[in-house]
N, C-alpha and C positions, 0 to 999 in steps of 0.2 A: 808629491805624494807624501813625503815625510812630514811636511808642514801640515798637511791635512790630517794626518794621523795624530800629530801633536795636539791639534785643535779638538779632535774627537775624544782623546783619552786623557784623563786627569790621573796623575800618578802621585804616590806618596812615599816618602822615605822616613821611617820612624826609627827611633832608637830601640834596638832589640838585638839579641844574640844572632847576628846574621851569618848563617852558614849555608852554603849550597854544595850539594854533593858531599859525601864524606871525603876524607883525605884520599881514600882510594879512588873515588870518582874523579877528583881533580887530576890525579896522576894518570888515570886511564885516558882522559882527554889530552893531557900533555904527551903521553906516549904515542897516541894515534898521530898527533901533529908531528912529533919528532920523526916518526916512521916515514913521513912524506916530505920532509925538508930535503932539498938537494944538498950536496956536500958543502958548497960554499956558504949556504945559509946556516947549516948546522954549525960550521966553524964560527961564524959571526955570533950566533946565539950562545954557543958554548963560551966564547970569550967574554961576552957580556955577563953571563951568569957567574963567571969567575971573579967579576969585579966586586969587591966588598961593599955592601950597603948596610944600612942600619938594621940591627937584629938578624942579620944573616948568620948562618951557622952550618955545621956539617949536615944537619937534618934537611936543609934545602939547598945543597951545594951543587946540584946538577939540574939540567933542564926539567926532568920529570918531577923531581922532588920540589923544585922551586915553585911549581904550580900551587903549592900549599902555603907559600910564604905570606901571602896577604891575609890568611887566617892566623898564621903563627904570630904575627905582630899585634894581634888584638889584645894579648895579655898586657902589653905595654902602652898601647894607645888606642883610642876609639875614634881618632880623627878621620879615619877612612871608612868607617862603618857604612855610611850612606851610599858609598860608591858600589856596593855589592848588589844593590836591588833597584828595581824599577817597577813599582807596584801600580799596575793598571787595574782599576776597579771592575769587579764583576758583581752584579746584583744577584744574590742567591734566592731571594724571596720577593723580588719586585720592588724592593725599597730603593728610593733614588740614591744615586751614587755621588751627588753633589756635595756630600759631607767629607769627601776625601780631599786631603790637603795637597796642593801642588808644591812640588819641591824639585828644583832643577839639578840637585846633586843626585846622580843616579848612575847605574852601570852603563847606560848608553853613552852618557857624557864622559864617563871615565874611560871607556874604550876609545872614544874619539880623541881624548887628550893623550892617551898612550900612543896611538898611531902618529899623532902630530909630533910628539917628542922623538919617536924612533925614526921619523923621516927627516928630522932636523939635524944636519951635521954639526951645527953650532952648539948643540946640547953637550954637556959634559958626559964623559963615560959613566959617571955615577948616576946622573939623571936618566940616561938611556937604560942602564942596568935596572934601576927601579921601575921604569916604564915597562920593560920587558917582563919582569916578575909580576907586575900587576896585570899585564895583558894576558899572561898564561892563565891567571886565576879568573879574571873577569870573563874570558871567553868560555869558561866552564859555568860561571854563575849565570850568565845570560841564557843558557840553554836549559836551566832548571826551571820548570814551569812555575813553582811557587816563589821564585825570585822575580817574577814579572807579573804578579797578580795579587790582588787583595780582595777577599770575599766580603761583600757588604750585605748586611741584614738589618732588620728592624732593631735587633738587640746590639748590633755592631755597626752603627751608621757611619763610622769612620774607617771601617774595614777591619779584617782579622789579622793584619800585619803579615800577609803572605802565608796564611795558615798557621801562624804562631799562636793565635788565640782560638784556633779550631781544635778543640780538645778531643782526644780519642781514648778508648780503653784498649788494654792489651799491650803489645810490644812497644808501640810508639805513643808517647803522651800527647803528641800534637801532629796535625796533618803535615806541617812543615818537616818535622823529624822523619816522617815516613818517606817523604820525597827526597830528603837528603840521603837516605839509605837506598834510593832507587826501588822502593817497594820491597826491600829485602835482597836486592841483587848485589848491593855493595856492603862491605864490612869495614868499618873504621878501625879494625884491629890490625891492619897492615901498618907496621911501625917504620919509622925512618930514623937513621939512614937505612935504606932498603937492604935487607939481607938477600942472598940469592933466592931464598924461598919467597920473600916479599916481591922481588923483582919479577919472579915467574908468575905470581898472581896478577900483577899489573899487566905484564905482557900478554898473558893468556886472555884476560878480560878485553884488552884492546883488540886482539885478534878475533875474539868471539863476536864483538859487536860489529867489527868491520866485515866479518863474514856475512852478517845479516844486512849490513848497509855498506857496500863496497865504495871505495874512493873513486871519484870520477874527475877527470881532468877538466879544467875550465880556464878560460883566458883570465889572467890575473887583473884585478882591479881593486881599488881601495873601497870597501863597502860602507854603506850607511848602516850602523848597527841597530837603528830603530826597528827595521823590519824583523830582525832577529828576536827582539824583545816581544814584538807583537805576535810573532809566531809562537813563542813560548806561552804567552798569554792565551792564545787559542787552545793550546793543549791543556792549560789549567781549566779553561771554561768547558771544554768538551770531554776531558778525562778526569783531571784531579778533583774537581768539585762535583763530579757526577757519580751517583751510586753510593754516596756516603753522607752521613749526617753527624752533626756535632754530638759528642758524647757516646758514640757507638764504636763497635769493634769492626775493623775492615774485613770484608768478606774475601774468600779465596779468589773470586772472580775480579774483585777490585784490585787485589794485589797483583794478579796476573797482568791486568791492564797497566798497572803502574810499572811493573818490570819491563814489559814490552816497550812502553813509551820511554822509559829511562834509557834503555839500550839505544833507541833511535836518537835521543837527545845527546847521549855521550858520543856517539859516532859523528853526528853532525857538528858538535862542538869542536872535536879534535880536527876534523877535516877542514872546517872553516878557519881555524887557527893556523893550520899548515898553509893554506892558500894565502892567507893574509900575510904571514911572515915571508913566504916566498915572493910575494908581490912587493912588499916593502923593501926587500933587499935585492931585487932585480934592478940594478942601477944602470946597466949598459945594454943597448940594443945588440942583437946578434951581429957578429962581424962576418959578412959575406966575403969569402976569399976567392971565389971563382964562379963564373957563369959562362957556359960554352955548349956548343952542339957536338954530339958524338954518336955515331952509329944510329942515327934516326931518333935520338933522344936529346932533350934539353937537360943539361946537368947543372945543378946548383950545389955549391959547397960552402959550408960556414963553420966557424969555430963554435964549440959548444961547451957547456958545463955538464959533466956527467950527472945523470939522473934528472936533469932538467928537461922539460918537454917543450917541443916547438911545433908550430903549425904553419904549413905552407898553403897559401891561398893564391887564386888566380882570377883574372877577369879578361874579357876580350878587348875592351877599350878602357882607358883610364877614366873616361867620363861615365862608365857604367856605375849604377848606384851601389850594387852589392858585389862583394868578393865571394868566390866559391871555394869551399874547403877542398884541398887536394889530399892532404894526409897529415896526421899527427905522428911525430917521431920523438921517442924518449931516448936521449943520448946515453950511450955506454962508454964512449971515448971522448976525446977532446975535439973531434971534428966529425962532420957528417957529410956524405956525398949522396945527393938524391938525383935519380934519373927519371925524367917524365917523358913518355913517348910523344913525339911531335905529331899531332893529328889535325892541327889548325895552322893557318898561315900566320897568325899573330896571337900572342898571349903575353899578359903582364903578370908578374909574380910578386908576392910579398911574403916576408917571413916574420912571424911574431912569436914571442915567448908565451907559452900556455901556462906553465907552472914550474 
């Protein structure tokens, strides 16, 4: 599927001031992710963020603030600018999109490389620390619709650079700026290092968007980030480029749609980042310590990591095609004991880490 999508979509990475979400937006994404890391993964990430890397400072010295580091370093180098974007063309007036240049340096490839480095124990701590900082940022970038699209018109046959050349009147000079601000939902005035007031703003925004889009448990797996980019491209096509024209002032209804969409994208970005990091750092299978019958129940006991979630499944025969979900359990202690009433002559069980 991913190869088919690559064949369908041509993308471009051009030199421009590539920003996605304001600093506040990136920190909201990181805060959501941090909220859903289990204790062991938090400790691993905190240790990596503490490793000195080039251009790191007090303003990006913890997990949440480090989500802005990839933008912070732009003042000293442009070597990584292409890695923030994945511009899939959208024809805004029917003009062909074959004028858009293909470039393999993009946020999809960047996320893939970060995952590879974080999974490789042979990588130096410094390389892993850099990869984590980039990953925190790029998982925000890829959810911003204007970072995964470029509008093509007769007057802009090579694209509008993710809305950078789509000019507006009023508060935002460009369409890209408007979406960096989440349609006005985000304010880049939150300074770092975060003061208590600044931290409260980030925490409240994270809680607010997750109230709208609650976190859901899922079985951990290493994702292909290409569908994430295509999903954002879809929002650009159906929301960002709809109801607005070059040189105009955004309407109230347009801004409302931009805010609502941005809230969804912030939530999904943080939640995907959490699931990805939890999956990368789940290195050991659950340790089952006991399995026995007692009082008409089958009991299963295993060692756990607090705040990590586990799924128990069963089937009648090992040759059966599918497993049936029995229950999901989020651990509060270092061990769990599950009792399942015996209602059949035979059952096979398995235990997997959910998140």
